[in-house]
C-alpha positions as a Markdown table, in Angstrom:
| # | Residue | x | y | z |
|---|---|---|---|---|
| 1 | Met | 93.6 | 172.2 | 120.9 |
| 2 | Leu | 93.6 | 170.6 | 117.2 |
| 3 | Ser | 95.9 | 173.3 | 116.4 |
| 4 | Ala | 98.2 | 171.8 | 119.1 |
| 5 | Phe | 97.6 | 168.2 | 117.9 |
| 6 | Arg | 98.7 | 169.5 | 114.3 |
| 7 | Ser | 102.1 | 171.1 | 115.4 |
| 8 | Val | 102.9 | 167.8 | 117.7 |
| 9 | Ala | 102.0 | 165.4 | 114.9 |
| 10 | Ile | 104.2 | 167.0 | 112.1 |
| 11 | Asn | 107.0 | 166.5 | 114.2 |
| 12 | Val | 106.1 | 162.8 | 115.4 |
| 13 | His | 107.6 | 160.1 | 112.8 |
| 14 | Tyr | 105.3 | 157.3 | 112.2 |
| 15 | Gly | 106.3 | 154.0 | 110.3 |
| 16 | Arg | 104.3 | 153.1 | 107.1 |
| 17 | Lys | 102.5 | 149.9 | 107.8 |
| 18 | Lys | 102.9 | 147.5 | 105.2 |
| 19 | Thr | 99.8 | 145.7 | 103.5 |
| 20 | Ile | 99.1 | 142.6 | 104.3 |
| 21 | Ile | 97.7 | 140.4 | 101.3 |
| 22 | Asp | 99.0 | 137.1 | 102.5 |
| 23 | Asn | 99.1 | 134.8 | 105.6 |
| 24 | Phe | 102.0 | 133.0 | 107.8 |
| 25 | Val | 102.3 | 129.8 | 105.6 |
| 26 | Ser | 102.7 | 131.7 | 102.6 |
| 27 | Lys | 105.6 | 133.5 | 104.1 |
| 28 | Leu | 107.0 | 130.3 | 105.3 |
| 29 | Tyr | 106.9 | 129.4 | 100.9 |
| 30 | Tyr | 108.1 | 132.7 | 99.5 |
| 31 | Arg | 110.3 | 133.8 | 102.5 |
| 32 | Ala | 111.9 | 131.4 | 104.4 |
| 33 | Ser | 111.9 | 128.8 | 102.0 |
| 34 | Phe | 113.1 | 130.7 | 99.2 |
| 35 | Gly | 115.9 | 132.4 | 101.3 |
| 36 | Ile | 117.0 | 128.9 | 102.7 |
| 37 | Leu | 117.4 | 127.4 | 99.4 |
| 38 | Leu | 119.3 | 130.4 | 97.9 |
| 39 | Val | 121.6 | 130.2 | 100.8 |
| 40 | Ala | 121.8 | 126.7 | 100.2 |
| 41 | Thr | 123.0 | 127.6 | 96.5 |
| 42 | Ile | 125.6 | 129.8 | 97.7 |
| 43 | Leu | 127.1 | 127.3 | 100.0 |
| 44 | Val | 127.0 | 124.6 | 97.2 |
| 45 | Cys | 128.5 | 127.1 | 94.6 |
| 46 | Ser | 131.1 | 128.4 | 97.4 |
| 47 | Arg | 132.0 | 124.7 | 97.7 |
| 48 | Gln | 131.8 | 123.4 | 94.1 |
| 49 | Tyr | 133.3 | 126.1 | 92.2 |
| 50 | Val | 135.6 | 128.2 | 94.6 |
| 51 | Gly | 136.8 | 125.6 | 97.0 |
| 52 | Glu | 138.3 | 121.9 | 96.6 |
| 53 | His | 135.3 | 119.9 | 95.7 |
| 54 | Ile | 137.1 | 117.1 | 94.6 |
| 55 | Arg | 140.3 | 115.2 | 95.3 |
| 56 | Cys | 141.3 | 112.2 | 93.1 |
| 57 | Ile | 144.5 | 109.7 | 93.7 |
| 58 | Ala | 145.7 | 107.9 | 90.6 |
| 59 | Asp | 148.5 | 106.0 | 89.2 |
| 60 | Arg | 152.1 | 108.0 | 89.4 |
| 61 | Gly | 152.5 | 110.0 | 85.7 |
| 62 | Leu | 149.0 | 111.2 | 85.5 |
| 63 | Pro | 148.3 | 115.0 | 85.8 |
| 64 | Ile | 146.2 | 115.2 | 88.8 |
| 65 | Asn | 144.4 | 118.4 | 87.8 |
| 66 | Ala | 143.1 | 116.6 | 84.7 |
| 67 | Ile | 142.2 | 113.5 | 86.5 |
| 68 | Asn | 140.2 | 115.9 | 89.2 |
| 69 | Thr | 138.4 | 117.8 | 86.3 |
| 70 | Tyr | 137.5 | 114.2 | 84.5 |
| 71 | Cys | 136.2 | 112.4 | 87.3 |
| 72 | Phe | 134.0 | 115.4 | 88.1 |
| 73 | Phe | 132.4 | 115.9 | 84.9 |
| 74 | Ala | 132.5 | 112.2 | 83.8 |
| 75 | Thr | 130.9 | 111.2 | 87.3 |
| 76 | Thr | 132.4 | 108.7 | 89.6 |
| 77 | Phe | 130.8 | 105.8 | 90.5 |
| 78 | Thr | 130.6 | 102.7 | 93.6 |
| 79 | Val | 130.6 | 99.2 | 92.9 |
| 80 | Val | 127.1 | 98.0 | 94.2 |
| 81 | Lys | 128.2 | 94.5 | 95.5 |
| 82 | His | 130.4 | 96.5 | 98.0 |
| 83 | Leu | 127.7 | 98.6 | 99.4 |
| 84 | Asn | 127.5 | 96.6 | 102.3 |
| 85 | Glu | 128.2 | 98.1 | 105.8 |
| 86 | Ser | 129.4 | 94.9 | 107.2 |
| 87 | Ala | 132.2 | 94.6 | 104.5 |
| 88 | Val | 133.4 | 98.0 | 105.7 |
| 89 | Arg | 133.6 | 96.9 | 109.3 |
| 90 | Asn | 135.1 | 93.6 | 108.8 |
| 91 | Glu | 137.9 | 95.3 | 106.8 |
| 92 | Val | 136.8 | 93.6 | 103.5 |
| 93 | Val | 136.7 | 97.0 | 101.5 |
| 94 | Pro | 138.1 | 100.1 | 102.6 |
| 95 | His | 135.4 | 102.5 | 101.8 |
| 96 | Leu | 131.3 | 101.8 | 101.1 |
| 97 | Gly | 131.0 | 100.9 | 97.4 |
| 98 | Val | 135.1 | 101.1 | 96.6 |
| 99 | Gly | 136.6 | 97.8 | 95.9 |
| 100 | Pro | 137.5 | 95.6 | 93.3 |
| 101 | Tyr | 135.0 | 94.7 | 90.4 |
| 102 | Val | 135.1 | 93.4 | 86.9 |
| 103 | Glu | 133.9 | 96.1 | 84.1 |
| 104 | Gly | 131.0 | 95.2 | 82.4 |
| 105 | Asp | 130.2 | 92.3 | 84.9 |
| 106 | Asp | 129.5 | 93.8 | 88.3 |
| 107 | Ala | 126.8 | 96.5 | 88.6 |
| 108 | Val | 128.1 | 100.0 | 89.4 |
| 109 | Lys | 126.0 | 102.9 | 90.7 |
| 110 | Arg | 127.2 | 106.5 | 89.2 |
| 111 | His | 126.9 | 109.7 | 91.0 |
| 112 | Ala | 126.1 | 112.5 | 88.7 |
| 113 | Tyr | 123.5 | 114.3 | 90.5 |
| 114 | Tyr | 126.1 | 116.6 | 92.9 |
| 115 | Gln | 127.4 | 118.6 | 89.4 |
| 116 | Trp | 123.4 | 119.5 | 89.6 |
| 117 | Val | 122.9 | 120.4 | 93.0 |
| 118 | Pro | 123.4 | 124.1 | 92.7 |
| 119 | Phe | 121.1 | 124.3 | 89.7 |
| 120 | Met | 118.3 | 122.3 | 91.4 |
| 121 | Leu | 118.5 | 124.3 | 94.6 |
| 122 | Phe | 118.3 | 127.3 | 92.6 |
| 123 | Leu | 115.2 | 126.3 | 90.7 |
| 124 | Gln | 113.6 | 125.3 | 93.6 |
| 125 | Ala | 114.0 | 128.3 | 95.0 |
| 126 | Leu | 112.1 | 130.2 | 92.2 |
| 127 | Met | 109.4 | 127.3 | 92.2 |
| 128 | Phe | 108.9 | 128.4 | 95.8 |
| 129 | Tyr | 108.5 | 132.0 | 95.0 |
| 130 | Ala | 106.3 | 131.3 | 91.8 |
| 131 | Pro | 102.8 | 131.8 | 93.8 |
| 132 | His | 103.6 | 134.7 | 95.4 |
| 133 | Tyr | 104.8 | 136.3 | 92.3 |
| 134 | Tyr | 101.4 | 135.3 | 90.5 |
| 135 | Trp | 99.2 | 136.5 | 93.7 |
| 136 | Arg | 101.1 | 139.8 | 93.9 |
| 137 | Asn | 101.0 | 140.5 | 89.9 |
| 138 | Arg | 97.0 | 139.6 | 89.8 |
| 139 | Glu | 96.2 | 141.4 | 93.3 |
| 140 | Gly | 97.7 | 144.3 | 91.7 |
| 141 | Gly | 97.7 | 146.8 | 94.4 |
| 142 | Arg | 94.3 | 146.6 | 94.8 |
| 143 | Met | 94.1 | 146.1 | 98.9 |
| 144 | Lys | 96.8 | 148.9 | 99.1 |
| 145 | Glu | 95.0 | 151.4 | 97.3 |
| 146 | Leu | 91.8 | 150.8 | 99.0 |
| 147 | Val | 93.4 | 151.2 | 102.3 |
| 148 | Asn | 95.7 | 153.8 | 101.4 |
| 149 | Gly | 95.7 | 156.8 | 103.8 |
| 150 | Leu | 93.5 | 155.0 | 106.5 |
| 151 | Glu | 96.5 | 153.6 | 108.6 |
| 152 | His | 96.6 | 156.2 | 111.2 |
| 153 | Ala | 92.8 | 157.3 | 110.8 |
| 154 | Tyr | 92.5 | 157.4 | 114.5 |
| 155 | Leu | 94.4 | 160.8 | 114.2 |
| 156 | Ser | 92.1 | 162.3 | 111.7 |
| 157 | Leu | 91.2 | 165.0 | 114.0 |
| 158 | Thr | 91.7 | 168.2 | 111.9 |
| 159 | Thr | 90.0 | 169.8 | 108.8 |
| 160 | Glu | 92.9 | 169.3 | 106.6 |
| 161 | Asp | 95.5 | 166.6 | 105.8 |
| 162 | Ile | 98.7 | 166.5 | 107.8 |
| 163 | Lys | 101.8 | 165.2 | 106.4 |
| 164 | Leu | 104.3 | 163.2 | 108.7 |
| 165 | Gly | 107.4 | 161.6 | 108.3 |
| 166 | Cys | 108.5 | 158.7 | 106.1 |
| 167 | Gly | 105.8 | 159.9 | 103.5 |
| 168 | Thr | 103.0 | 159.2 | 105.8 |
| 169 | Thr | 99.9 | 161.3 | 105.5 |
| 170 | Val | 97.1 | 161.7 | 108.0 |
| 171 | Leu | 93.8 | 162.8 | 106.4 |
| 172 | Ser | 91.6 | 165.0 | 107.5 |
| 173 | Arg | 88.2 | 164.1 | 108.9 |
| 174 | Lys | 86.1 | 164.5 | 105.7 |
| 175 | Lys | 89.1 | 162.8 | 103.6 |
| 176 | Ala | 88.9 | 160.0 | 106.0 |
| 177 | Arg | 84.9 | 159.4 | 106.0 |
| 178 | Gln | 84.9 | 159.6 | 102.0 |
| 179 | Lys | 87.8 | 156.9 | 102.1 |
| 180 | Ile | 85.5 | 154.7 | 104.5 |
| 181 | Met | 82.5 | 155.2 | 102.3 |
| 182 | Gln | 84.4 | 154.4 | 99.1 |
| 183 | Ile | 85.9 | 150.9 | 100.7 |
| 184 | Arg | 82.1 | 150.3 | 101.9 |
| 185 | Asn | 80.9 | 150.9 | 98.3 |
| 186 | Val | 83.3 | 148.7 | 96.7 |
| 187 | Phe | 82.9 | 145.7 | 99.0 |
| 188 | Ile | 78.9 | 146.1 | 98.9 |
| 189 | Asn | 78.3 | 147.2 | 95.1 |
| 190 | Arg | 81.2 | 145.9 | 93.0 |
| 191 | Lys | 81.5 | 142.5 | 94.4 |
| 192 | Tyr | 82.9 | 140.9 | 91.4 |
| 193 | Ile | 86.3 | 142.7 | 92.7 |
| 194 | Asn | 86.0 | 140.4 | 95.4 |
| 195 | Lys | 85.2 | 137.6 | 93.8 |
| 196 | Ser | 88.2 | 137.8 | 91.1 |
| 197 | Trp | 90.5 | 138.8 | 94.0 |
| 198 | Thr | 89.6 | 135.9 | 96.1 |
| 199 | Arg | 89.7 | 133.5 | 93.2 |
| 200 | Asp | 93.3 | 134.5 | 92.6 |
| 201 | Phe | 94.3 | 134.4 | 96.3 |
| 202 | Val | 93.0 | 130.6 | 96.8 |
| 203 | Phe | 94.6 | 129.7 | 93.4 |
| 204 | Ala | 97.6 | 131.0 | 94.6 |
| 205 | Glu | 97.3 | 128.8 | 97.9 |
| 206 | Leu | 96.5 | 125.5 | 95.7 |
| 207 | Leu | 99.3 | 126.3 | 93.6 |
| 208 | Ser | 101.4 | 126.3 | 97.0 |
| 209 | Val | 100.2 | 123.0 | 97.7 |
| 210 | Val | 101.0 | 121.5 | 94.4 |
| 211 | Ile | 104.3 | 123.0 | 94.4 |
| 212 | Leu | 105.3 | 121.5 | 97.8 |
| 213 | Gly | 104.1 | 118.0 | 96.5 |
| 214 | Phe | 106.2 | 118.7 | 93.4 |
| 215 | Gln | 109.5 | 119.5 | 95.2 |
| 216 | Ile | 109.0 | 116.7 | 97.3 |
| 217 | Cys | 109.0 | 114.1 | 94.4 |
| 218 | Ile | 111.5 | 115.9 | 92.0 |
| 219 | Thr | 114.2 | 116.0 | 95.2 |
| 220 | Asp | 113.4 | 112.1 | 95.6 |
| 221 | Val | 114.0 | 111.6 | 91.9 |
| 222 | Phe | 117.0 | 113.5 | 91.9 |
| 223 | Leu | 118.3 | 111.5 | 95.0 |
| 224 | Gly | 117.6 | 108.2 | 93.1 |
| 225 | Gly | 114.9 | 107.5 | 95.6 |
| 226 | Ala | 116.7 | 108.1 | 98.5 |
| 227 | Phe | 115.1 | 111.6 | 99.5 |
| 228 | Met | 111.8 | 110.2 | 101.4 |
| 229 | Ser | 113.6 | 107.9 | 104.1 |
| 230 | Leu | 116.4 | 110.3 | 104.2 |
| 231 | Gly | 114.6 | 111.9 | 107.8 |
| 232 | Pro | 114.0 | 108.4 | 109.3 |
| 233 | Asp | 117.5 | 107.3 | 108.6 |
| 234 | Val | 119.2 | 110.3 | 110.4 |
| 235 | Leu | 117.1 | 109.7 | 113.2 |
| 236 | Gln | 117.8 | 105.8 | 113.5 |
| 237 | Thr | 122.0 | 106.8 | 113.3 |
| 238 | Asp | 123.4 | 107.1 | 116.6 |
| 239 | Gly | 126.1 | 109.1 | 115.1 |
| 240 | Ser | 128.9 | 107.0 | 116.1 |
| 241 | Ser | 128.5 | 104.0 | 113.3 |
| 242 | Glu | 130.6 | 103.6 | 110.6 |
| 243 | Pro | 130.1 | 104.0 | 108.0 |
| 244 | Ser | 126.7 | 106.1 | 108.1 |
| 245 | Pro | 123.6 | 105.2 | 106.0 |
| 246 | Leu | 123.7 | 108.5 | 104.4 |
| 247 | Asp | 127.3 | 107.4 | 102.7 |
| 248 | Leu | 124.9 | 105.5 | 100.3 |
| 249 | Val | 123.1 | 108.3 | 99.3 |
| 250 | Phe | 126.0 | 110.8 | 99.3 |
| 251 | Pro | 129.4 | 109.2 | 99.1 |
| 252 | Lys | 132.4 | 110.9 | 100.5 |
| 253 | Val | 134.9 | 108.2 | 98.6 |
| 254 | Thr | 134.1 | 106.9 | 95.2 |
| 255 | Lys | 136.0 | 105.0 | 92.3 |
| 256 | Cys | 136.7 | 106.7 | 88.8 |
| 257 | Thr | 138.3 | 105.2 | 85.7 |
| 258 | Phe | 140.4 | 107.2 | 83.5 |
| 259 | Arg | 141.0 | 106.3 | 79.9 |
| 260 | Lys | 143.7 | 107.1 | 77.5 |
| 261 | Tyr | 145.5 | 106.0 | 74.9 |
| 262 | Gly | 149.2 | 104.5 | 75.3 |
| 263 | Pro | 152.4 | 105.5 | 73.1 |
| 264 | Ser | 151.0 | 102.7 | 70.4 |
| 265 | Gly | 147.6 | 103.5 | 70.5 |
| 266 | Ser | 146.1 | 101.1 | 73.0 |
| 267 | Leu | 143.7 | 102.1 | 75.5 |
| 268 | Gln | 144.6 | 102.3 | 78.9 |
| 269 | Leu | 142.5 | 102.2 | 81.8 |
| 270 | His | 143.6 | 103.9 | 85.0 |
| 271 | Asp | 141.9 | 103.2 | 88.4 |
| 272 | Ala | 141.4 | 106.4 | 90.7 |
| 273 | Leu | 140.1 | 106.8 | 94.1 |
| 274 | Cys | 137.9 | 110.1 | 94.7 |
| 275 | Val | 137.2 | 112.1 | 97.5 |
| 276 | Leu | 134.3 | 113.8 | 97.1 |
| 277 | Ala | 134.2 | 116.8 | 99.8 |
| 278 | Leu | 131.3 | 118.7 | 98.3 |
| 279 | Asn | 128.9 | 115.6 | 99.5 |
| 280 | Ile | 129.8 | 116.6 | 102.9 |
| 281 | Val | 128.1 | 119.8 | 102.5 |
| 282 | Asn | 125.2 | 118.2 | 100.1 |
| 283 | Glu | 124.6 | 115.9 | 102.8 |
| 284 | Lys | 123.8 | 118.3 | 105.3 |
| 285 | Ile | 121.8 | 120.6 | 103.0 |
| 286 | Tyr | 119.3 | 117.6 | 101.9 |
| 287 | Val | 118.9 | 116.4 | 105.4 |
| 288 | Phe | 117.9 | 119.8 | 106.6 |
| 289 | Leu | 115.4 | 120.0 | 103.7 |
| 290 | Trp | 113.7 | 116.7 | 104.8 |
| 291 | Phe | 113.1 | 118.5 | 107.7 |
| 292 | Trp | 112.1 | 121.7 | 106.5 |
| 293 | Phe | 109.9 | 120.1 | 103.9 |
| 294 | Ala | 108.3 | 118.0 | 106.7 |
| 295 | Ile | 107.6 | 121.3 | 108.7 |
| 296 | Leu | 105.9 | 122.8 | 105.4 |
| 297 | Cys | 103.9 | 119.7 | 104.9 |
| 298 | Val | 102.4 | 120.0 | 108.5 |
| 299 | Ala | 101.9 | 123.9 | 108.2 |
| 300 | Thr | 100.3 | 123.5 | 104.9 |
| 301 | Leu | 97.8 | 120.5 | 106.0 |
| 302 | Ala | 96.9 | 122.9 | 108.8 |
| 303 | Ala | 96.4 | 125.8 | 106.1 |
| 304 | Val | 94.3 | 123.8 | 103.7 |
| 305 | Leu | 92.3 | 122.5 | 107.0 |
| 306 | Trp | 91.5 | 126.3 | 108.0 |
| 307 | Arg | 90.8 | 127.1 | 104.5 |
| 308 | Val | 88.2 | 124.4 | 104.3 |
| 309 | Leu | 86.9 | 125.5 | 107.9 |
| 310 | Thr | 86.4 | 128.9 | 106.7 |
| 311 | Val | 84.4 | 128.0 | 103.6 |
| 312 | Ile | 81.8 | 125.9 | 105.8 |
| 313 | Leu | 81.8 | 128.1 | 108.9 |
| 314 | His | 82.0 | 131.6 | 107.6 |
| 315 | Ala | 78.1 | 132.3 | 107.2 |
| 316 | Arg | 77.1 | 129.8 | 109.5 |
| 317 | Cys | 78.6 | 130.6 | 113.1 |
| 318 | Leu | 78.8 | 133.7 | 115.0 |
| 319 | Leu | 81.1 | 132.6 | 117.4 |
| 320 | Phe | 83.5 | 131.7 | 114.6 |
| 321 | Asn | 83.3 | 134.8 | 112.8 |
| 322 | Arg | 83.6 | 137.0 | 116.3 |
| 323 | Thr | 86.7 | 135.0 | 117.0 |
| 324 | Val | 88.4 | 135.3 | 113.5 |
| 325 | Phe | 87.5 | 139.2 | 112.9 |
| 326 | Gly | 88.6 | 139.3 | 116.7 |
| 327 | Phe | 92.0 | 138.2 | 116.0 |
| 328 | Ala | 92.1 | 140.0 | 112.9 |
| 329 | Asn | 91.1 | 143.7 | 114.1 |
| 330 | Pro | 90.6 | 143.0 | 118.0 |
| 331 | Gln | 88.3 | 146.4 | 118.1 |
| 332 | Val | 85.7 | 144.8 | 116.4 |
| 333 | Leu | 83.0 | 144.1 | 119.2 |
| 334 | Asp | 79.5 | 145.2 | 117.3 |
| 335 | Leu | 77.8 | 141.8 | 117.2 |
| 336 | Trp | 75.2 | 143.2 | 115.2 |
| 337 | Ser | 77.1 | 144.3 | 112.3 |
| 338 | Val | 79.2 | 141.3 | 112.5 |
| 339 | Ile | 76.0 | 139.2 | 112.3 |
| 340 | Thr | 74.4 | 141.2 | 109.7 |
| 341 | Val | 77.6 | 141.4 | 107.0 |
| 342 | Thr | 78.5 | 137.8 | 107.5 |
| 343 | Lys | 75.3 | 136.1 | 107.1 |
| 344 | Glu | 75.1 | 137.8 | 103.5 |
| 345 | Cys | 78.6 | 137.3 | 102.6 |
| 346 | His | 79.4 | 134.8 | 100.1 |
| 347 | Phe | 82.9 | 133.1 | 100.8 |
| 348 | Cys | 84.8 | 135.6 | 98.3 |
| 349 | Asp | 83.2 | 138.8 | 100.2 |
| 350 | Trp | 83.7 | 137.3 | 103.5 |
| 351 | Leu | 87.8 | 136.4 | 102.9 |
| 352 | Phe | 87.9 | 140.1 | 101.2 |
| 353 | Leu | 86.7 | 141.5 | 104.0 |
| 354 | Tyr | 88.6 | 139.5 | 106.6 |
| 355 | Tyr | 91.9 | 141.0 | 105.0 |
| 356 | Leu | 90.4 | 144.4 | 105.2 |
| 357 | Ala | 89.8 | 143.8 | 108.9 |
| 358 | Lys | 93.7 | 142.9 | 109.1 |
| 359 | Asn | 94.7 | 146.2 | 107.1 |
| 360 | Leu | 92.5 | 148.8 | 108.9 |
| 361 | Asp | 92.7 | 150.5 | 111.7 |
| 362 | Gly | 90.2 | 149.0 | 114.4 |
| 363 | Phe | 88.2 | 152.8 | 114.5 |
| 364 | Val | 88.2 | 152.7 | 110.8 |
| 365 | Phe | 87.1 | 148.9 | 110.2 |
| 366 | Arg | 84.3 | 149.4 | 112.9 |
| 367 | Glu | 83.0 | 152.3 | 110.9 |
| 368 | Leu | 83.1 | 150.2 | 107.5 |
| 369 | Leu | 81.3 | 147.2 | 109.1 |
| 370 | Leu | 78.7 | 149.3 | 111.0 |
| 371 | Ser | 77.9 | 151.1 | 107.7 |
| 372 | Ala | 78.0 | 148.1 | 105.3 |
| 373 | Ala | 75.4 | 146.5 | 107.9 |
| 374 | Val | 73.2 | 149.2 | 107.7 |
| 375 | Glu | 73.5 | 149.4 | 104.1 |
| 376 | Met | 72.5 | 145.4 | 104.0 |
| 377 | Ser | 69.9 | 145.3 | 106.6 |
| 378 | Asp | 66.4 | 146.4 | 106.1 |
| 379 | Val | 66.0 | 147.2 | 109.6 |
| 380 | Pro | 69.1 | 149.0 | 111.0 |
| 381 | Pro | 69.5 | 149.5 | 114.9 |
| 382 | Glu | 67.4 | 152.6 | 116.1 |
| 383 | Asn | 70.3 | 154.2 | 117.7 |
| 384 | Tyr | 72.9 | 153.7 | 115.2 |
| 385 | His | 74.6 | 156.7 | 113.6 |
| 386 | Tyr | 77.8 | 157.1 | 112.0 |
| 387 | Ala | 80.8 | 157.7 | 114.5 |
| 388 | Ser | 81.9 | 160.6 | 112.6 |
| 389 | Asp | 78.5 | 162.5 | 112.0 |
| 390 | Asp | 79.2 | 164.8 | 115.1 |
| 391 | Asp | 82.2 | 166.0 | 113.3 |
| 392 | Asp | 80.0 | 166.8 | 110.2 |
| 393 | Glu | 78.0 | 169.1 | 112.2 |
| 394 | Glu | 81.2 | 170.9 | 113.6 |
| 395 | Asp | 82.6 | 171.2 | 110.2 |
| 396 | Glu | 79.3 | 173.1 | 109.0 |
| 397 | Arg | 79.5 | 175.2 | 112.0 |
């Protein structure tokens, strides 16, 4: 029968299970947020350096290309006294912030941030990836090394290893048992490894929280203090109002003053009206980021509360442990082993055990938990024996 199983297993293809070393909220940071910001960077770059990002109207005789380039890099501006929506509605000025002014007397608001938007977005993407990069390097593949070879331990029925497709190997019964005992010894006898593993894991989580707060603050500073209220402004806009409150933050039409010398050497000032097409893209990106950061804040708060809950209840509540390990590995049903192991666990060991449960097959983790419980308990249950003891007897025959 085993030979028949072997011949069938060789021709069956199994996907390699990826080792889990983080949680859902972490993936929101280094996958979703990193990907969103990279896509936003590409969109802005395609508009800013490939498409037509700025278009200016100036006096006749002035080279338009030179005006466009100058106004883009020398920054455009709006007049503060004309940043009045009622003035636009009453047709006092043609556009928000665009109208007559006296240089040096009237306050102006310069808009230079749009030059730095792609660099800022790319930097933010790297910052969101930083906690995962730190954790992945500190973890060093320790979890993967421990569980490697046990992904399909429920198929360990033969006396020899079986190689499947995709580089997957089903260990023999003896090697599978040895691997389980190795993990048990690492968990019980080398707890300092669990401590360093958990410390780096929790530090990466805290680093993510700090980075999210820092991201929100620097984005608000980058947009001149307007980012915090961006979401409420959008929700309060009915979509038909002209101009939109967002035009204060992302003006589509601005002013620019081009200076050059005349034939006799006198300084000439030329007024230009510039249309910032790139701000249409910038506006959509930062509105989306406001709501995305709000989602991240809610998810991060939930993750922090969950981590505090695990620290408090991991060694105190059987129902909590039964529920947590039940979700991590549905086949963990032995209450005695759960009670015995968790009550002896420091939080560092408990978290390490939790991720072992998420990465191991149910049969393997049940064996690991039972053997660890027997090792930790002074009075193991009388009817306890390894599920694979019978296999040892068969091997000896």
